[in-house]
N, C-alpha and C positions, 0 to 999 in steps of 0.2 A: 407520485412525484419522487424522483430520485434526489437525495440530498447527501453529499459526501462531506464529512467534517474531519478536519485534522485535529487530533487530540494530543498535543505535545506532552502534556502531563502524564498521559497513559502510553506514550510511544506507539501511537497507532493512528491509522485513518479508518474511519468507520462509515458505512453507507446505511442510510435509512430510506425506506420506501413507505410512504404514508405513515411516518413516525414510528415504523417498526424497524429495528436493527436487523439487517439481513446479510451483513458481511463486514470483514475487517482485514486489515493488513497491519501486522505488528512487526516492530523492529527493536533491536537491542542497540544501546549506545556504547561505543568504545572510544578509544583515543582518536578523536577526529574522524571516526568512521561509524556509520550506521549500518547494521546488518539486518536485512529483512529476513525474519525467521518464519513467518506464517502468513499465508493469504488464504482466505476462505470466503465463499459466498454460499448462502443457503441454496440447496439444490433446486428449489422452485424458481430461482432467479438466475441460474447459470445460463451461459450462452448469450448474454446480452452485453458483454464487454465490461461488466461491472468490476471484475477483478483487475483488469488492466487499468481502469480509472483509479482504483485504490492505490495500485503501485505507482502510477503517475503522480498521484497526490503526494506520496512519500518522496518521490524524486524531486518534485517541485520544492518541497519544504527543506529537503537536504541542501539544495542549491541555495536557498535563501539563508540557510544557517552556515554555508560554506563547509559542509561536511561531505566526505567521500561516502560512496554507497557501495555495498556489496550485498549478496543474497545467499543464504543457505536454503531458503525456500525455493524449491525447484521451479515453480511458476514464475516467481519474481526474477529469478536468474535468467530465464528465457526472455522476459520483457526487457531487462537491462541489456542483455546481449544484442537484441534487435535494435534497440535505441542507440547503441554505441557503434553500430556499423556505419 
């Protein structure tokens, strides 16, 4: 079972499959801006759309907190660009 959790205190979203951590999306907090700096999914679980779901979790929470979002992580940058078209 896939379980994505937002950990505000750790500035990240994390994904668990059968209670095992298999991926994360990490961001830095700036002046009213969150910068996604890293997205990673264990190679065993890649190709299932998990990384995109992690980035979307950060996007959703940034909106709730009224924060702007940017990405220095190349993968997250692509996801943000596609969603802003």
